N, C-alpha and C positions, 0 to 999 in steps of 0.2 A: 846543391841541386835538391829540389823538393822531391822526396821519395814518395812514390805512389803507395807504398806500404804504410805510410804514416797516416793515411786517410782511409775511411771505410770504402769498400768497393762501390763503384758507381757514383761516388761523390765528386762533384766538380771542384777542383782546387781554385779558389778565388784569389784575388789580389791581396786580400787581408791575410790569408794564410801565408802567401809568399812574403809579404812584408814582415810578419812575425818571424818567419824563418830567417830572413836576412838580419833583422834586428837582434835575434838571439846570437848571431855570429859576430856582430859589430862590437868593437871595444867600447868600454864604458864612456859616456859623454858624446857618443855619436848617434844617439837615438833621434827619432823624429822631432822631439822637443828642441833639440839643439840645431836643427837645420836652418840654413840661411835662405833657402828657396824651396819651393814645392818640387816634388819628384814626380816623374812620369815613367811608368813601366812601359818600355818600348824596345823592340829589337831594331837596332840600327847598325849596319855594317860600317866599320871604320878601319882605316889603315893605321896601324901602330908601328912606329919605328924608333929605334934607339939602340942602347947597348944592354945586353942581358947581364946576368950575375957574373959571367965569366969575362965580361968586357968585349964580347963579340957583337958586332953590329947585326941588327935583324930588321926585317920588314915582315909584318904579319897582318893579314886581314882577320879582324876579330869582330865580335858582336856584343852590343850592350845588353844589359839586363834592365837597368834603371838609369835615368839621366836627370840632371837639374842644371841650372844656369852656372853652377860652380864646378861641375864635373860629372862623374857618373861611375857606375859599376859595370865592368865588362869582363868577358872571358878572354884570357890570354894564355897561350901555351908556353911562353918563354918563362924561364926561371929568373925572377927579378928580385931586386932588393927594395925595401921600403925607402922612400926618399929619392929614388931614381927619377930623372926627368925623361919623359917620352914626348914625341911629337905625334899627335893624332891628326889624320886627314879625313874629312868627310867627303867620300867620293861623289856624292850628289852635288855638292857645292864647290868642291876643290878647296874649301877653307881648311887651313891648318892651324892648330893651337898646341902650344906646349903645355904639358901638365906634369904633375908630380904624383908618384904612387904614395898613397896615404894609408892603404889597407890591403891586406892579402889574406885569402882563405887557403885552406888546404886544397891541393890539386884534386880535380875530379875528372870525370869522363870527357867533359867539354873544355877542360883546361882549368886554370886557376881563376877564381873571381878576384879581380883587382879593382880597388877603389882608386879613382884618380881625381885630382883637383886641378883645375886650370890655374896657371900662374896668374892670370887676370880673368875676371868673370867674362864669360862669353855666352850671353843669353841666346844668340842666334846660331851658334855652331851646330846644334843638333837639328835645327829646322823644326823645333817644337814650340808651340805657344804655351808658355808657362803662366799659370795663375799665381797671384801673390800667395805666399805661404801662410799669411795671417790676414784676416780682414783689416782694412785700413783703420777702422774705429778701435781695434785692439791696440794699435800703436800710439794712440792719443792718451796722454796723461790727463786724468780728470782732477 
């Protein structure tokens, strides 16, 4: 969570500040340069279900922080293990996708930030129109 104390009083925290905060927490090799698709900072409520660290089944309504076509970062209150497979359901579309936990932060007031990766890319799951991560001319070899 971005702390208000980290910024001068009255300063608006912008998306660049938030991005720097999350990148500082990410393991090496998971920075923006290594991304396969563009990211969108958006709050989307989704239903997560699976088995927690103790093997107990759970269903939890949670909220995203940032999403892309390959997964996203969301707040989850369950104690989970990296590598665990979850099912996410978007209540707006009733679409369900399986995903794997690939990143976890320390628990905070809103829960633990959990990075998830879809088992297969799902560009329409979030209901967001993603822009290509790189302009098409950068992908052409000259």
